C-alpha positions as CSV (number, residue, x, y, z in Angstrom):
1,X,115.2,103.7,131.6
2,X,112.2,101.4,131.2
3,X,112.7,98.9,128.3
4,X,115.4,100.9,126.5
5,X,118.0,98.7,125.0
6,X,121.6,99.8,124.8
7,X,123.5,98.5,121.8
8,X,127.3,98.5,122.4
9,X,130.4,97.4,120.6
10,X,133.7,96.6,122.3
11,X,136.2,98.7,124.3
12,X,138.5,100.9,122.2
13,X,136.0,100.5,119.3
14,X,136.9,100.4,115.7
15,X,134.8,101.5,112.8
16,X,132.9,98.2,112.5
17,X,132.1,98.2,116.2
18,X,130.7,101.8,116.2
19,X,128.8,101.4,112.9
20,X,127.3,98.1,114.0
21,X,125.9,99.7,117.1
22,X,124.4,102.6,115.1
23,X,123.0,100.5,112.3
24,X,121.5,97.8,114.6
25,X,119.9,100.4,116.8
26,X,118.2,101.9,113.7
27,X,117.0,98.5,112.7
28,X,115.5,97.9,116.1
29,X,113.7,101.2,116.0
30,X,112.3,100.4,112.6
31,X,110.9,97.2,114.1
32,X,109.3,99.2,116.9
33,X,111.8,98.4,119.6
34,X,113.3,101.2,121.8
35,X,117.1,101.1,121.3
36,X,120.0,103.5,121.4
37,X,123.5,103.1,120.0
38,X,126.2,103.5,122.7
39,X,130.0,103.3,122.9
40,X,132.3,102.4,125.7
41,X,135.4,104.1,124.4
42,X,136.6,107.0,122.3
43,X,136.1,106.8,118.5
44,X,139.3,106.6,116.5
45,X,140.3,108.9,113.6
46,X,139.0,106.5,110.9
47,X,135.6,106.4,112.6
48,X,135.6,110.1,113.0
49,X,136.2,110.5,109.3
50,X,133.2,108.3,108.4
51,X,130.8,109.9,110.9
52,X,131.9,113.3,109.7
53,X,131.4,112.4,106.0
54,X,127.8,111.4,106.6
55,X,127.1,114.0,109.3
56,X,126.3,111.4,111.9
57,X,126.5,111.9,115.7
58,X,128.8,109.7,117.8
59,X,126.9,107.0,119.8
60,X,126.2,108.0,123.4
61,X,129.2,107.3,125.8
62,X,128.3,104.9,128.6
63,X,130.8,104.3,131.4
64,X,129.6,101.0,132.8
65,X,126.5,98.8,133.1
66,X,125.6,99.8,136.7
67,X,122.3,101.5,137.2
68,X,122.2,105.1,138.4
69,X,119.4,106.9,140.1
70,X,118.5,108.7,136.9
71,X,118.0,105.3,135.2
72,X,115.0,104.4,137.4
73,X,111.6,106.1,138.0
74,X,111.5,107.9,141.3
75,X,108.7,110.0,142.8
76,X,107.8,113.4,141.5
77,X,108.9,115.9,144.2
78,X,106.5,117.8,146.5
79,X,108.2,121.2,146.7
80,X,107.2,124.0,149.1
81,X,108.9,127.1,150.4
82,X,109.7,127.4,154.1
83,X,106.9,129.9,154.6
84,X,104.2,127.4,153.4
85,X,101.8,126.1,156.0
86,X,101.6,122.7,157.7
87,X,98.1,122.5,156.3
88,X,99.2,122.9,152.7
89,X,102.0,120.3,153.3
90,X,99.6,117.9,154.9
91,X,97.1,118.2,152.1
92,X,99.7,117.8,149.4
93,X,101.2,114.7,151.0
94,X,97.9,113.0,151.7
95,X,96.8,113.6,148.1
96,X,100.1,112.2,146.8
97,X,100.0,109.2,149.1
98,X,96.4,108.4,148.1
99,X,97.4,108.3,144.4
100,X,100.6,106.3,145.0
101,X,99.7,103.5,147.4
102,X,102.6,102.0,149.2
103,X,105.0,104.9,148.6
104,X,106.4,107.0,151.4
105,X,105.8,110.7,151.1
106,X,107.7,113.8,152.3
107,X,107.9,117.5,151.3
108,X,111.1,119.0,150.1
109,X,111.5,122.6,151.5
110,X,113.2,124.7,148.8
111,X,114.3,128.2,148.1
112,X,113.1,130.3,145.2
113,X,115.7,128.5,142.9
114,X,114.6,125.0,144.0
115,X,117.7,124.4,146.1
116,X,117.0,122.0,149.0
117,X,116.7,123.6,152.5
118,X,115.1,120.8,154.5
119,X,112.6,118.0,154.6
120,X,109.2,117.5,156.3
121,X,107.4,114.1,156.5
122,X,103.8,113.2,157.4
123,X,105.0,111.7,160.7
124,X,106.7,115.0,161.6
125,X,103.4,116.9,161.3
126,X,101.4,114.1,163.0
127,X,103.8,114.1,166.0
128,X,103.6,117.9,166.3
129,X,99.8,118.2,166.2
130,X,99.1,115.1,168.4
131,X,101.7,116.0,171.1
132,X,99.8,118.0,173.7
133,X,103.1,118.8,175.5
134,X,104.7,120.1,172.4
135,X,106.1,123.6,171.7
136,X,103.1,124.9,169.8
137,X,103.3,128.3,171.4
138,X,106.9,128.8,170.4
139,X,106.1,127.7,166.8
140,X,103.0,129.9,166.6
141,X,105.3,132.8,167.6
142,X,107.2,132.2,164.4
143,X,104.0,132.0,162.3
144,X,102.9,134.8,160.1
145,X,99.4,136.3,160.3
146,X,99.0,135.6,156.6
147,X,99.4,131.9,157.2
148,X,96.7,132.1,159.9
149,X,94.3,133.9,157.6
150,X,95.1,131.3,154.8
151,X,94.4,128.2,156.8
152,X,91.2,129.6,158.3
153,X,89.9,130.7,154.8
154,X,89.6,134.1,156.3
155,X,89.7,137.7,155.1
156,X,91.4,140.7,156.8
157,X,89.1,143.3,158.2
158,X,92.1,145.2,159.3
159,X,95.8,144.4,158.5
160,X,98.6,146.0,160.6
161,X,102.0,146.8,159.2
162,X,103.6,144.7,161.9
163,X,102.3,141.5,163.6
164,X,103.2,141.2,167.3
165,X,103.7,137.5,168.2
166,X,103.9,135.7,171.5
167,X,102.4,132.5,170.2
168,X,99.6,132.1,172.7
169,X,96.1,131.2,171.3
170,X,92.9,131.8,173.3
171,X,89.5,130.7,172.3
172,X,86.7,132.6,174.0
173,X,83.2,131.2,173.5
174,X,81.4,133.0,176.4
175,X,80.9,136.4,177.9
176,X,82.1,137.9,181.2
177,X,85.6,137.7,179.8
178,X,86.7,140.2,182.4
179,X,86.5,137.5,185.0
180,X,89.1,135.4,183.2
181,X,92.7,135.6,184.4
182,X,94.2,135.6,180.9
183,X,97.0,137.7,179.6
184,X,96.0,138.7,176.1
185,X,99.0,140.8,175.3
186,X,100.5,140.0,171.9
187,X,98.2,136.9,171.7
188,X,95.9,135.5,169.1
189,X,92.3,135.5,170.4
190,X,89.4,133.8,168.7
191,X,86.0,135.3,169.6
192,X,82.4,135.2,168.5
193,X,80.1,138.2,167.8
194,X,80.1,139.6,171.3
195,X,81.2,143.2,170.8
196,X,82.1,143.8,174.5
197,X,84.4,140.8,174.4
198,X,86.0,142.0,171.2
199,X,86.7,145.4,172.7
200,X,88.0,144.0,175.9
201,X,90.5,141.7,174.1
202,X,91.8,144.6,171.9
203,X,92.1,146.9,174.9
204,X,94.2,144.2,176.7
205,X,96.8,144.1,173.9
206,X,95.8,141.2,171.7
207,X,97.9,141.1,168.5
208,X,95.2,139.3,166.3
209,X,91.5,139.0,166.7
210,X,89.8,136.2,164.9
211,X,86.0,136.5,164.4
212,X,83.9,133.4,164.1
213,X,80.1,133.2,163.6
214,X,80.0,137.0,163.3
215,X,77.7,138.6,160.8
216,X,77.7,142.2,162.0
217,X,81.0,144.0,162.1
218,X,81.3,147.1,164.4
219,X,83.0,150.0,162.7
220,X,84.0,151.3,166.1
221,X,85.7,148.0,166.9
222,X,87.7,148.1,163.7
223,X,88.7,151.7,164.4
224,X,89.8,150.6,167.9
225,X,91.9,147.8,166.4
226,X,93.6,150.3,164.1
227,X,94.5,152.5,167.1
228,X,95.8,149.5,169.1
229,X,97.6,147.8,166.3
230,X,95.5,144.6,166.3
231,X,95.0,142.5,163.2
232,X,91.3,141.5,162.6
233,X,90.4,138.4,160.6
234,X,86.9,137.2,159.8
235,X,86.5,133.4,159.1
236,X,83.4,131.4,158.0
237,X,84.6,128.6,160.2
238,X,83.1,127.7,163.6
239,X,85.0,128.0,166.9
240,X,85.6,124.2,166.8
241,X,87.0,124.3,163.3
242,X,89.3,127.1,164.1
243,X,90.5,125.2,167.2
244,X,91.3,122.2,165.0
245,X,93.0,124.1,162.2
246,X,94.8,127.1,163.6
247,X,98.0,125.3,164.5
248,X,98.2,124.1,161.0
249,X,99.2,127.7,160.1
250,X,102.7,127.0,161.5
251,X,105.2,127.3,158.7
252,X,107.0,124.1,157.6
253,X,110.3,126.0,157.8
254,X,109.9,125.9,161.6
255,X,109.7,122.1,161.8
256,X,111.8,120.9,158.8
257,X,114.8,118.6,159.2
258,X,117.9,120.5,158.3
259,X,120.3,117.6,158.6
260,X,119.3,115.8,155.4
261,X,120.4,112.6,153.8
262,X,120.0,113.1,150.1
263,X,121.2,111.6,146.9
264,X,122.5,112.9,143.6
265,X,120.8,111.5,140.5
266,X,124.0,110.2,139.1
267,X,124.8,108.0,142.1
268,X,124.8,104.2,141.6
269,X,121.8,102.3,143.0
270,X,123.9,99.9,145.0
271,X,125.7,102.7,146.7
272,X,122.4,104.4,147.4
273,X,121.1,101.3,149.0
274,X,124.1,100.9,151.3
275,X,123.7,104.5,152.5
276,X,119.9,104.0,153.1
277,X,120.6,100.9,155.2
278,X,122.5,103.0,157.7
279,X,119.6,105.5,158.2
280,X,115.9,105.3,159.2
281,X,114.3,107.9,157.0
282,X,111.3,106.8,154.9
283,X,112.0,109.1,151.9
284,X,115.1,110.8,150.6
285,X,115.4,113.8,148.2
286,X,117.1,113.3,144.8
287,X,119.1,116.3,143.7
288,X,120.9,117.2,140.5
289,X,124.5,118.5,140.3
290,X,123.3,122.0,141.2
291,X,121.6,120.9,144.4
292,X,118.1,121.3,142.9
293,X,115.4,118.9,143.9
294,X,114.4,116.5,141.1
295,X,112.3,114.1,143.2
296,X,112.3,111.7,146.1
297,X,113.2,108.0,146.5
298,X,112.5,105.4,149.2
299,X,113.5,101.7,149.8
300,X,110.4,100.8,147.8
301,X,112.0,102.0,144.6
302,X,115.1,99.9,145.1
303,X,113.5,96.5,145.7
304,X,113.0,95.5,142.1
305,X,114.6,98.2,139.9
306,X,115.1,97.1,136.3
307,X,118.6,96.3,135.2
308,X,120.1,97.9,132.1
309,X,119.5,96.0,129.0
310,X,122.2,95.4,126.4
311,X,122.9,94.0,123.0
312,X,126.5,93.2,122.3
313,X,127.8,93.7,118.8
314,X,131.3,92.8,117.4
315,X,132.4,91.1,120.6
316,X,131.4,88.4,123.0
317,X,134.3,88.4,125.6
318,X,134.0,89.9,129.1
319,X,137.4,91.6,128.9
320,X,136.3,93.5,125.7
321,X,132.9,94.4,127.0
322,X,131.5,97.1,129.2
323,X,132.5,97.1,132.9
324,X,130.0,95.5,135.4
325,X,128.3,93.6,132.6
326,X,127.3,91.0,135.2
327,X,125.0,93.6,136.8
328,X,123.1,94.0,133.5
329,X,120.8,92.0,131.3
330,X,122.3,90.8,128.0
331,X,119.5,90.2,125.5
332,X,121.4,89.4,122.3
333,X,124.9,89.1,120.8
334,X,125.8,89.7,117.1
335,X,129.4,88.9,116.3
336,X,131.9,87.4,113.9
337,X,134.7,86.5,116.3
338,X,135.5,83.3,118.2
339,X,133.1,82.3,121.0
340,X,134.3,84.0,124.2
341,X,133.3,83.9,127.9
342,X,130.2,86.2,128.2
343,X,127.6,84.3,130.3
344,X,123.9,85.1,130.7
345,X,121.2,84.2,133.2
346,X,118.7,83.3,130.6
347,X,118.9,82.1,127.0
348,X,119.6,84.9,124.5
349,X,119.7,85.4,120.8
350,X,123.3,84.7,119.7
351,X,124.2,85.3,116.0
352,X,127.7,84.4,115.2
353,X,128.8,84.1,111.6
354,X,132.0,83.4,109.6
355,X,132.1,86.7,107.8
356,X,134.4,89.7,107.5
357,X,132.4,92.4,109.4
358,X,129.6,92.7,112.0
359,X,128.0,95.3,109.7
360,X,127.7,92.6,107.1
361,X,125.6,90.5,109.5
362,X,123.4,93.4,110.4
363,X,122.9,94.2,106.7
364,X,121.7,90.7,106.3
365,X,119.3,91.2,109.1
366,X,117.9,94.3,107.4
367,X,117.3,92.1,104.3
368,X,115.7,89.3,106.3
369,X,113.2,91.9,107.6
370,X,112.5,93.3,104.1
371,X,113.9,96.6,105.2
372,X,116.6,99.0,103.9
373,X,118.9,101.1,106.0
374,X,118.7,104.9,105.5
375,X,121.2,106.1,102.9
376,X,123.5,107.6,105.6
377,X,123.4,104.5,107.7
378,X,124.1,102.4,104.6
379,X,127.1,104.5,103.8
380,X,128.5,104.1,107.3
381,X,128.0,100.3,107.1
382,X,129.7,100.2,103.8
383,X,132.8,102.0,105.0
384,X,132.8,99.7,108.1
385,X,133.0,96.6,105.9
386,X,135.8,98.1,103.8
387,X,137.7,98.9,107.1
388,X,137.2,95.5,108.7
389,X,138.1,93.5,105.6
390,X,141.0,95.7,104.6
391,X,139.2,96.6,101.4
392,X,138.3,92.9,100.9
393,X,142.0,91.8,101.2
394,X,141.7,90.3,104.7
395,X,141.5,86.5,105.0
396,X,138.4,87.0,107.1
397,X,136.6,88.5,104.0
398,X,134.0,86.3,102.3
399,X,132.1,86.7,98.9
400,X,129.1,87.7,100.9
401,X,130.9,90.8,102.3
402,X,131.5,92.0,98.8
403,X,127.9,91.4,97.8
404,X,126.6,93.2,100.9
405,X,128.9,96.1,100.5
406,X,127.7,96.6,96.9
407,X,124.1,96.5,98.1
408,X,124.8,99.2,100.7
409,X,126.9,101.3,98.3
410,X,123.9,101.4,95.9
411,X,121.6,102.5,98.7
412,X,124.0,105.2,99.8
413,X,124.8,106.3,96.2
414,X,128.5,105.5,96.6
415,X,131.2,104.3,94.1
416,X,132.5,101.2,96.0
417,X,135.9,101.3,94.3
418,X,136.6,104.8,95.6
419,X,135.9,104.2,99.2
420,X,139.1,102.5,100.4
421,X,141.5,104.9,98.7
422,X,139.6,107.9,100.1
423,X,139.4,106.6,103.7
424,X,142.9,105.2,104.0
425,X,144.4,108.3,102.4
426,X,142.7,110.3,105.2
427,X,143.4,108.2,108.2
428,X,146.1,105.6,107.5
429,X,148.8,107.7,109.1
430,X,150.6,108.1,112.4
431,X,151.1,111.8,112.0
432,X,149.2,113.9,114.5
433,X,148.6,111.0,116.8
434,X,150.2,110.5,120.2
435,X,151.5,107.2,121.5
436,X,148.3,106.4,123.4
437,X,146.1,107.1,120.4
438,X,148.2,104.8,118.3
439,X,148.2,101.9,120.8
440,X,144.5,102.2,121.7
441,X,143.3,102.9,118.1
442,X,141.9,99.4,117.9
443,X,142.8,97.6,121.1
444,X,141.5,94.3,122.5
445,X,142.3,92.1,125.5
446,X,142.1,88.3,125.3
447,X,142.6,85.3,127.7
448,X,144.3,82.7,125.6
449,X,145.3,79.4,127.3
450,X,144.9,81.1,130.6
451,X,147.3,84.0,129.7
452,X,146.3,87.7,129.5
453,X,147.2,89.0,126.0
454,X,146.5,92.5,124.6
455,X,146.7,93.3,120.9
456,X,146.5,96.7,119.4
457,X,146.2,97.4,115.6
458,X,146.4,100.4,113.3
459,X,146.5,100.8,109.6
460,X,149.4,102.6,108.0
461,X,150.3,103.6,104.4
462,X,153.9,104.5,105.0
463,X,156.1,102.2,107.2
464,X,158.7,104.9,107.7
465,X,156.3,106.6,110.1
466,X,156.4,103.5,112.3
467,X,160.2,103.2,112.1
468,X,160.6,106.8,113.1
469,X,158.8,106.2,116.5
470,X,159.8,102.5,117.0
471,X,162.1,102.8,120.0
472,X,159.9,105.4,121.7
473,X,156.8,103.3,121.1
474,X,158.5,100.1,122.5
475,X,159.4,102.0,125.7
476,X,155.8,103.2,126.0
477,X,154.5,99.7,125.5
478,X,156.7,98.5,128.4
479,X,155.3,101.1,130.6
480,X,151.7,100.1,129.7
481,X,152.5,96.4,130.2
482,X,154.1,97.0,133.6
483,X,150.9,98.9,134.7
484,X,148.5,96.2,133.4
485,X,150.5,93.0,134.0
486,X,149.8,91.5,130.6
487,X,151.6,88.4,129.8
488,X,152.0,89.7,126.2
489,X,151.4,93.1,124.7
490,X,151.5,93.1,120.9
491,X,151.1,96.0,118.4
492,X,150.3,95.5,114.8
493,X,151.1,98.2,112.2
494,X,149.1,96.8,109.3
495,X,149.7,97.8,105.6
496,X,146.5,99.4,104.2
497,X,147.0,97.3,101.0
498,X,146.8,94.1,102.9
499,X,150.4,93.0,102.3
500,X,151.2,92.3,106.0
501,X,152.0,93.8,109.4
502,X,155.0,95.1,111.3
503,X,154.9,93.7,114.8
504,X,156.2,95.2,118.1
505,X,155.8,93.2,121.3
506,X,156.8,93.1,124.9
507,X,156.1,90.9,127.9
508,X,157.0,87.6,129.5
509,X,155.5,85.7,126.5
510,X,157.4,87.6,123.8
511,X,158.8,84.3,122.7
512,X,155.3,83.2,121.6
513,X,155.3,85.7,118.8
514,X,158.5,84.3,117.4
515,X,157.2,80.8,117.6
516,X,153.9,81.7,115.9
517,X,155.2,83.8,113.0
518,X,158.9,83.0,112.4
519,X,158.1,81.5,109.0
520,X,156.5,84.7,107.7
521,X,158.9,87.2,109.1
522,X,160.8,89.4,106.5
523,X,163.5,91.8,107.4
524,X,164.8,93.4,110.6
525,X,161.6,95.4,111.0
526,X,159.7,92.3,111.9
527,X,157.3,92.5,108.9
528,X,155.0,89.5,108.9
529,X,154.1,88.8,105.3
530,X,150.4,88.3,104.6
531,X,149.4,88.6,108.3
532,X,146.7,91.3,108.6
533,X,143.8,89.8,110.5
534,X,143.9,89.8,114.3
535,X,140.9,87.5,114.5
536,X,141.8,84.9,111.9
537,X,145.6,84.9,111.9
538,X,147.2,86.5,114.9
539,X,145.0,85.2,117.7
540,X,144.9,81.6,116.3
541,X,148.7,81.8,115.7
542,X,149.4,82.8,119.3
543,X,146.9,80.2,120.6
544,X,148.6,77.5,118.6
545,X,152.1,78.5,119.9
546,X,150.9,78.5,123.5
547,X,149.4,75.0,123.2
């Protein structure tokens, strides 16, 4: 995640919210700042139309502001197969630990597709090799002759088709071996260059003969080993070196922990920490959704992990913003609505202007930095201004919105007069939309005078479409209101030409709508003449009535 900044609009985003995130992310990148446009809801049909027109991708969907494992840097995995030697595991872990001071290290034992089978730590190996009363013989019985040859830097003088294993290891440094009361059958025997001892050990059923400090190899001894089925390995190491290293030939599959506490990379950090606090492991594998090992993590990584960084555009209220915003770091807010209740730990840049569109503010920021948006971005911003100002008919619209839209249209090579008819003709309809898509097309929640109020809005060109679904939609609104316990749920079907809005509403505070707009109501369909702006007319009207 690093210093990446996530730029987000509000929940149930409208065109201005989505395009503000896209255009501001581009401006940040032009200024050398790592930023990405994100969304916290599905794009509506109007926004889809604009994105499709300019062949732009939707912003990345982000569920909440909590940090997941994949957001933080964790250790690269040390992956070995179960047949790998303890020596290789030890060397890999020691090397990694030396390069990453303070980090705990373990080996993930995987199959040929990188699926996790088990875990081995440095302490597991240390305890095994330092415990004189351990089960080394049993583990050596599970060890392949190839592992033995590998850890001793040896070479085969004779290799049998089958390795007989009992697990006993004998080191014979003297002569008169006949006097020793040893059972060499199926054992590993380390001998020097005494030919008589070599023959005696083979004759007594040794499964593997390891030659140290031996320059001359007897052909007759090799032939005897072939006849008796005894592997013969020659190593450049001394007897003492072999004694120290041979048990490191044990495969890590024999000592790995199979009962594993692991984490998926999409788990939340705070959930991971709670699980870690209930266990005593030093390091934990991190897996993807297919169970493949991606890395390892320890408590060290969770001490000071970076929070996600956000810039909020087109909103500044907690109810409209991403979930768990308190767990993140807000760096900046760019908005044109009333001041809400977002709080921050440190001072932040807060740009709030009386203007018709957030994209108008961001266009000004391009100009202030002597930069121009790319033509596609300029086109998207221009449509967003048209949308949020109702083609400059909204009371929120200012002369600067018109000037900025003209500047953007020139960059994008667009005829400003043709934009609104084209867009509204394509999307200002209820046809093809279900009740949920209509309600949540552009939906915001507010706390006004301590009351929870939710307001949805959609543009329509033909009021008969609304009248056809009116009763069904009111029933749906009651269901939604009962589930969410809003004090008031209001839906605005706004005329695309800016003449006014038809209002539908339910909830305990339904009377507030009548108090706020009774003077503008025309007809039985509750058409509120001239009321088209949620920000500048509807919310202030409801607030005044509540007071």
